[in-house]
Structures are given as C-alpha cells and as structure tokens.
C-alpha positions as CSV (number, residue, x, y, z in Angstrom):
1,M,119.0,108.0,150.7
2,I,122.2,109.6,151.7
3,Y,121.9,113.4,151.7
4,L,125.1,115.3,150.8
5,D,123.7,118.6,149.4
6,N,123.7,120.7,152.5
7,N,125.0,123.8,150.8
8,A,121.8,123.8,148.8
9,T,119.7,123.4,152.0
10,T,119.7,121.6,155.3
11,R,117.1,119.5,157.1
12,I,115.4,121.5,159.8
13,N,116.4,120.9,163.4
14,D,113.6,119.0,165.3
15,D,113.7,121.5,168.1
16,V,113.5,124.4,165.7
17,L,110.4,123.0,164.1
18,A,108.8,122.4,167.5
19,A,109.4,126.1,168.4
20,M,107.8,127.2,165.2
21,L,104.6,125.1,165.3
22,P,102.7,127.2,167.9
23,Y,102.9,130.2,165.7
24,F,101.0,128.5,163.0
25,S,98.0,127.3,165.1
26,E,98.0,129.0,168.5
27,S,99.9,132.3,168.6
28,Y,98.9,133.1,165.0
29,G,98.4,136.8,165.4
30,N,99.7,139.5,163.0
31,A,102.8,141.0,164.7
32,S,101.8,144.5,163.6
33,S,98.4,144.2,165.4
34,I,99.7,145.1,168.8
35,Q,96.3,146.3,170.0
36,H,95.5,142.8,171.2
37,R,97.3,139.9,172.9
38,F,97.6,137.7,169.8
39,G,99.5,140.5,167.9
40,R,101.6,141.3,171.0
41,N,102.6,137.7,171.4
42,A,103.8,137.6,167.8
43,S,105.6,140.9,168.1
44,E,107.4,139.7,171.2
45,A,108.4,136.5,169.4
46,I,110.0,138.5,166.6
47,A,111.8,140.7,169.1
48,R,113.2,137.6,170.8
49,A,114.4,136.1,167.6
50,R,116.0,139.4,166.6
51,Q,117.9,139.3,169.9
52,Q,118.9,135.7,169.4
53,I,120.4,136.5,165.9
54,S,122.1,139.7,167.1
55,K,123.7,137.8,170.0
56,A,125.0,135.1,167.7
57,L,126.6,137.6,165.4
58,C,127.7,140.1,168.1
59,I,125.5,142.8,166.7
60,Q,125.2,145.5,169.3
61,N,122.0,147.0,168.2
62,A,119.3,144.5,167.2
63,D,117.5,147.1,165.1
64,E,120.4,146.9,162.6
65,L,118.9,143.5,161.5
66,I,116.2,143.6,158.7
67,F,114.2,140.4,158.1
68,T,113.8,139.4,154.5
69,S,112.4,136.4,152.6
70,G,116.0,135.1,152.3
71,A,119.5,135.9,151.2
72,T,118.6,136.7,147.6
73,E,116.1,139.5,148.6
74,A,118.7,140.8,151.1
75,I,121.3,140.9,148.3
76,N,119.0,142.9,146.1
77,L,118.0,145.2,148.9
78,A,121.7,145.9,149.8
79,I,123.1,146.5,146.3
80,K,120.1,148.3,144.8
81,G,119.5,150.3,148.0
82,V,123.1,151.6,148.1
83,V,123.1,152.5,144.4
84,A,119.9,154.4,144.8
85,R,121.1,156.3,147.9
86,Y,124.8,157.0,146.9
87,S,124.5,157.7,143.2
88,A,125.4,161.4,143.8
89,I,128.7,160.2,145.3
90,G,129.7,157.6,142.7
91,N,128.6,154.8,140.5
92,H,131.4,152.2,140.9
93,I,130.9,148.8,142.4
94,I,133.6,146.1,142.9
95,T,132.7,142.5,143.2
96,C,134.3,139.1,142.3
97,Q,134.0,136.7,139.4
98,T,133.1,133.8,141.7
99,E,130.2,135.5,143.6
100,H,126.8,133.8,143.9
101,K,124.6,134.4,140.9
102,A,122.2,136.5,143.1
103,V,125.1,139.1,143.5
104,L,126.3,138.8,139.9
105,E,122.8,139.2,138.3
106,T,122.0,142.1,140.6
107,C,125.3,143.8,139.7
108,L,124.6,143.1,136.0
109,Q,121.2,144.8,136.3
110,M,122.9,147.8,138.0
111,E,125.5,147.9,135.2
112,S,122.7,148.1,132.6
113,K,121.3,151.1,134.4
114,G,124.6,153.0,134.5
115,S,126.7,151.7,137.3
116,R,130.3,150.9,136.5
117,L,131.4,147.4,137.6
118,T,134.8,145.8,138.4
119,Y,134.7,142.0,138.5
120,L,137.9,140.9,140.4
121,P,139.5,137.7,139.2
122,V,140.5,135.0,141.7
123,L,143.7,133.1,142.2
124,D,143.9,129.4,141.3
125,N,142.9,128.6,144.9
126,G,139.7,130.6,144.6
127,Q,140.6,133.5,146.8
128,I,140.8,137.2,145.7
129,D,144.1,139.1,145.8
130,T,143.4,141.8,148.4
131,D,146.1,144.0,146.9
132,Q,144.3,144.0,143.6
133,L,141.1,144.9,145.5
134,A,142.8,147.9,147.1
135,R,144.1,149.1,143.7
136,A,140.6,148.8,142.1
137,I,139.1,151.3,144.5
138,T,138.6,154.8,143.1
139,P,137.0,158.0,144.4
140,E,133.8,156.9,142.6
141,T,133.7,153.5,144.3
142,I,130.6,153.3,146.6
143,L,130.4,149.5,147.3
144,V,132.5,146.4,147.5
145,C,130.6,143.0,147.3
146,I,132.6,140.0,148.4
147,M,131.2,136.8,149.9
148,A,132.5,135.2,153.0
149,A,132.6,131.7,151.6
150,N,132.0,130.3,148.2
151,N,128.9,128.2,147.9
152,E,130.5,125.7,145.4
153,T,134.0,125.3,146.6
154,G,133.7,126.4,150.2
155,V,136.7,128.7,149.8
156,V,136.8,131.4,152.5
157,H,137.8,134.9,151.6
158,P,139.8,137.1,154.1
159,I,136.8,139.2,155.1
160,A,138.4,140.9,158.0
161,E,141.2,142.2,155.7
162,I,138.7,143.2,153.1
163,A,136.6,145.1,155.6
164,K,139.7,146.9,156.8
165,I,140.6,147.9,153.2
166,C,137.1,149.2,152.6
167,Q,137.1,151.1,155.9
168,Q,140.4,152.8,155.2
169,N,139.1,153.9,151.8
170,G,135.7,155.1,153.0
171,V,133.9,152.5,150.9
172,L,130.9,150.4,152.0
173,F,131.5,146.6,152.3
174,F,128.6,144.2,151.7
175,C,129.3,140.6,152.5
176,D,127.2,137.6,151.5
177,A,127.7,135.3,154.5
178,T,125.0,132.9,153.5
179,Q,127.2,129.8,153.3
180,Y,129.7,130.9,156.1
181,I,127.4,131.3,159.1
182,G,126.9,128.1,161.0
183,K,129.8,126.3,159.1
184,Q,132.8,128.0,160.5
185,H,133.9,129.8,163.7
186,A,131.6,132.5,165.0
187,L,131.4,135.7,163.0
188,D,131.9,138.7,165.3
189,L,130.4,141.8,163.8
190,A,131.6,143.9,166.7
191,Q,135.2,143.3,165.7
192,I,134.9,143.1,161.9
193,P,133.7,146.4,160.4
194,I,131.4,144.9,157.7
195,D,128.8,147.5,156.7
196,M,126.1,145.1,155.4
197,L,125.8,141.3,155.6
198,C,123.2,138.8,154.6
199,L,122.3,135.3,155.8
200,S,119.6,132.7,155.4
201,A,118.2,130.4,158.0
202,H,117.8,127.2,155.9
203,K,121.6,126.9,155.5
204,F,122.0,126.1,159.2
205,H,119.0,123.8,159.9
206,G,116.4,126.5,160.1
207,P,113.3,127.0,157.8
208,K,113.3,128.1,154.2
209,G,111.9,131.5,153.2
210,I,113.5,133.6,155.9
211,G,116.7,135.6,155.9
212,A,118.1,138.9,157.1
213,L,120.2,141.9,156.1
214,Y,122.4,143.4,158.7
215,I,123.0,147.2,158.2
216,R,125.6,148.7,160.4
217,R,124.5,152.1,161.9
218,H,127.8,154.0,162.4
219,K,127.5,156.7,165.0
220,N,129.0,159.4,162.8
221,K,128.2,157.9,159.3
222,P,125.2,155.5,159.3
223,T,124.8,153.3,156.3
224,Q,121.9,154.4,154.2
225,I,119.8,152.4,151.7
226,E,116.6,152.8,149.8
227,P,113.9,150.2,150.4
228,L,113.2,147.5,147.8
229,I,109.7,146.6,149.0
230,V,107.5,149.4,150.3
231,G,104.1,149.2,152.0
232,G,103.8,149.3,155.8
233,N,106.4,150.6,158.2
234,Q,107.8,147.1,159.1
235,E,111.5,146.9,159.6
236,G,112.0,150.7,159.9
237,A,110.1,151.1,156.6
238,L,113.0,149.3,154.8
239,R,111.0,146.1,154.1
240,G,107.2,146.4,154.1
241,G,104.9,143.4,154.4
242,T,103.3,141.1,157.0
243,Y,105.9,139.3,159.2
244,N,106.4,135.6,158.7
245,V,106.3,134.9,162.4
246,P,106.8,131.1,162.4
247,A,109.8,131.4,160.1
248,I,111.4,134.3,162.1
249,V,111.0,132.2,165.3
250,G,112.6,129.3,163.6
251,F,115.4,131.5,162.4
252,G,116.2,132.7,165.9
253,E,116.0,129.1,167.3
254,A,118.3,127.7,164.6
255,I,121.0,130.3,165.0
256,Q,120.9,130.0,168.8
257,R,121.5,126.3,168.5
258,M,124.5,126.6,166.3
259,D,127.6,124.9,167.8
260,T,130.8,125.9,166.1
261,D,132.6,123.0,167.8
262,E,130.5,120.7,165.7
263,W,132.3,121.9,162.6
264,K,135.6,120.6,164.0
265,E,134.2,117.1,163.9
266,I,132.6,117.8,160.5
267,A,136.0,118.8,159.1
268,K,137.4,115.4,160.3
269,L,134.6,113.7,158.3
270,R,135.4,115.9,155.2
271,D,139.1,115.0,155.5
272,H,138.3,111.3,155.9
273,F,136.2,111.3,152.8
274,E,138.7,113.3,150.7
275,N,141.6,111.0,151.7
276,A,139.6,107.9,150.9
277,I,138.3,109.1,147.5
278,V,141.7,110.4,146.4
279,A,143.3,107.0,147.3
280,R,140.6,105.1,145.4
281,I,140.1,107.1,142.2
282,P,143.0,108.2,140.0
283,H,143.0,111.6,138.3
284,I,140.8,113.3,140.8
285,F,141.2,116.9,142.0
286,I,139.9,118.7,145.0
287,N,139.2,122.3,144.0
288,G,140.3,124.9,146.6
289,A,142.2,122.4,148.6
290,N,145.1,124.8,149.1
291,A,142.9,127.6,150.5
292,P,141.0,128.1,153.7
293,R,137.7,126.2,153.2
294,L,134.4,125.6,155.0
295,A,134.6,122.4,157.0
296,N,131.7,120.8,155.2
297,T,132.4,121.4,151.5
298,I,134.1,119.1,149.0
299,N,134.4,120.1,145.4
300,L,135.7,117.2,143.3
301,S,136.7,117.2,139.6
302,I,137.0,113.6,138.2
303,K,138.9,113.7,134.9
304,H,136.9,112.5,131.9
305,V,133.8,111.5,134.0
306,P,130.8,113.8,133.4
307,A,129.2,114.7,136.7
308,A,125.7,114.4,135.2
309,E,126.4,110.8,134.3
310,L,127.7,110.0,137.7
311,I,124.6,111.5,139.4
312,G,122.4,109.4,137.2
313,R,124.2,106.2,138.2
314,L,123.9,107.0,142.0
315,P,120.2,107.7,142.6
316,E,120.4,106.9,146.3
317,I,123.1,109.5,147.0
318,V,122.1,113.2,146.9
319,F,124.8,115.6,145.8
320,S,125.0,118.2,143.0
321,T,127.1,119.5,140.2
322,G,127.3,123.0,141.7
323,S,125.0,125.8,143.0
324,A,121.3,125.0,143.3
325,C,120.6,128.4,141.8
326,V,122.0,127.4,138.4
327,T,120.8,123.8,138.3
328,G,119.7,122.9,134.8
329,S,122.1,125.3,133.1
330,R,124.3,123.7,130.4
331,A,127.1,126.2,131.0
332,P,130.0,125.0,133.2
333,S,130.4,126.5,136.6
334,H,131.5,130.2,136.5
335,V,133.3,129.6,139.8
336,L,135.5,126.8,138.4
337,I,136.1,128.6,135.1
338,A,137.3,131.7,137.1
339,M,139.7,129.4,139.0
340,G,141.3,128.3,135.8
341,L,139.6,124.9,135.1
342,S,138.8,123.9,131.6
343,E,135.1,123.7,130.5
344,E,135.5,119.9,130.2
345,L,136.9,119.5,133.7
346,A,134.4,121.9,135.2
347,R,131.6,119.6,133.7
348,C,133.3,116.7,135.5
349,T,132.8,118.2,138.9
350,L,130.7,117.2,141.9
351,R,129.9,119.3,145.0
352,I,129.5,117.3,148.2
353,S,128.4,119.2,151.3
354,I,127.9,117.5,154.6
355,S,126.3,118.5,157.9
356,K,126.1,117.5,161.5
357,Y,123.6,114.8,160.6
358,T,126.1,113.1,158.1
359,T,127.7,109.9,159.4
360,L,131.0,108.2,158.8
361,E,129.2,105.2,157.5
362,E,127.3,107.3,154.9
363,L,130.5,108.7,153.7
364,D,132.2,105.3,153.4
365,I,129.2,104.0,151.4
366,T,129.5,107.0,149.2
367,V,133.2,106.4,148.6
368,N,132.5,102.8,147.6
369,Q,129.6,103.6,145.3
370,L,131.3,106.6,143.7
371,T,134.4,104.6,143.1
372,E,132.4,101.8,141.4
373,A,130.4,104.3,139.3
374,V,133.5,106.1,138.1
375,S,135.1,102.8,137.1
376,K,132.1,101.8,135.1
377,V,131.9,105.1,133.3
378,R,135.5,105.1,132.4
379,E,135.4,101.4,131.2
380,Q,132.8,102.5,128.7
381,S,134.4,105.8,127.7
382,P,136.4,106.0,124.4
383,I,137.7,109.4,125.7
384,W,139.2,107.6,128.8
385,M,140.8,105.0,126.6
386,L,142.4,107.8,124.5
387,F,143.6,109.5,127.7
388,K,145.1,106.3,129.0
389,Q,147.0,105.8,125.8
390,G,148.4,109.3,126.1
391,L,146.7,110.5,123.0
392,I,144.7,113.3,124.7
393,D,145.2,115.3,127.9
C-alpha cells in the first residue's frame, strides 16, 4: 500500500510511540492524584509536554495552552467560549467560506442562537482578500475565525496580516492551525499576535485523540472564554476531565521532533509529482497552484474523470476526494465550489497529501498507475468522447 492521505492523519513516529508506552503500563497514575508518586510522575510528564509544545510555538507562558481531545473540541471551545463571554459587547463573527467543517458547523450553531455571521468569499487561488476582511469588521464584531492553511488545497492564508488587522480593530483572532503546524516553517506566536489557536497531534506524526487550544493572556486585556466541559479544575477549570497522559506525552514528543527543513525536501517531492502528472495526463488542473501552499498538499482536478471511480480502480494507493470529515457526503467540496470550480469538476478532484515517509519511488508508481487508470476511465466514457469532439465543455 502507498499511503498518500497525510492531511487526514499521519503514521505515528516510532520514537513518539516508545515515549508513550510507559504511561500505559508503568507510570499509569492519574495526573490529578499528586498525593503519591504515580500521580506526580504523570503530572510531571504533562508539564514537560506543555513546555515542549510551548517552546515549539514560541509561547511564552505554558499555562496559555489548554489540552483537548483534538482540534474539533478546541474549535468548539474557542468559538462558543468567546460568544458566551463577549455577548454583551457584540454578536458578530467573521469567518471564511473555505474553513474546515468543524468551524463552519460551530458558527452555524452560533448563528441559530442569535450570532450574526459573515462568511468571507475567497479569490480563485483560495486566499481571502484581507481588505475585504478589514471592511467586514464592525463595532459589534467580537471574533474572526480564519485557518492558517486549508486542509483540502493546502492554500496558506496571510495569518500575520490577518492578526494585525484584528489587533488594530480590537477584535479577537482565532486561527485553526491544524494543517499548518509541522508542514511549514515554524509558527512564532511571540511575533504573530494570534489570540487563540488550535492544533492536533495526529497531523504531525503524533497520536490521535489529543490536541490543544492556545489562549493568549494579554497583560492588559486577557482573552476570556467560558468552558465547554466542566467538572474538575483541570486546565484552569477550562476543560474538566481526567488527563490522557500517554497521548499528551506523545503530543509533546511529536512536536519536539518536528523538523521544518524536512518540508523543503517534501516540497521537492510534491513538485516532482505535479510536473510528472501534468505532463502525462491532459486536461488536469492543480487547485491553488498560484497561491502559497503547504509543501505536502496536491489538489488535482481531472476533467471528466470522477474521483470516486479513480479511487475504486487504485485500491493499493491511499488518497482521498477531500476532507476526511465529510467523507461519504454526496455534495461536492465546499472549498472547491468557493474557489469557483463547477460541481462537475469538483467531483473530479483528488487530494494527495504526502509526508516525510513518502518516497520518490512511491510517487512515480502513483503517477504511472493514476495515468493508466485515467486513460481507462476516459476510454469508456461517452462524456469524454463528446468533450474530445468539442460538443461539450
């Protein structure tokens, strides 16, 4: 099997798994039970992981990091928490049409409860117009939610500029950085004034089921949110529940082992694949190619070749038609539609996402097999025949 679906999840790093194992069978204490050694060992392991993550993101105060079950929970905590705390100031939220479904569905829920939403469109390359963002801010705006990098196309938004616009207007900025971290140059939260940011360990060779929400504590104006899960006083009473110690340890180890130089080599693999596939298959389009993109992400639209049919013909190659969170949906990708693609072309789109474990040989095999599969589908397609004859677009 050739695994090319790393934006959905990554294989765990062997060293990360090794670091986690003792906390299942040896140091298995409850981190809140600090009266005895087992609990203190677990608590110390969490503190160490918190420091590792804070160092990687240039977070000056490790207590600004709240552990969650993953990015989806962190997104819900950030958006719902701000709406609950700042409702007396305003009820306006600005987001983007191409955000992850976790953001869009949470915003939709807030809209049904009285919040006013602005969904910014994107340019053809998948980026927002920052001037349009600035114009959309009103005195009632309490939150801007814009992701760092799109999970389907890999298109990177200008988050430093967005953060500056929000800061100048006194509006909170929440950034979903789930796909960005570990796949681009290091994110320096000491330099970029992002108020809240989420991430998830399984996107950069850590374990599933663990993520975090960063909440900046301004000296004069600390960001305030209401908790989503109440119970104990874990995480400063912002997220109750027993700590998942092995996963938190794995989170810290995975982010500590990130090497941004690896992504320079991965970008070379991506470019090699794209050049080869464009040369071999006619009428193929790379979505977001004229925008800054993650080094590992390739979003291909192959004219008049349904992606679902291609995937069925290539059972030994693992890729997807889009976000894992909407797999099974018959609707075309909301991201591609927002970028101006037709529904038909959006349904003819593959997402290929590589990692440091992907080899040049695997990509060459994929190019060959994908080229052959496309050729067979088109040979049997009446629509392709009509297109070749110039009877349809």
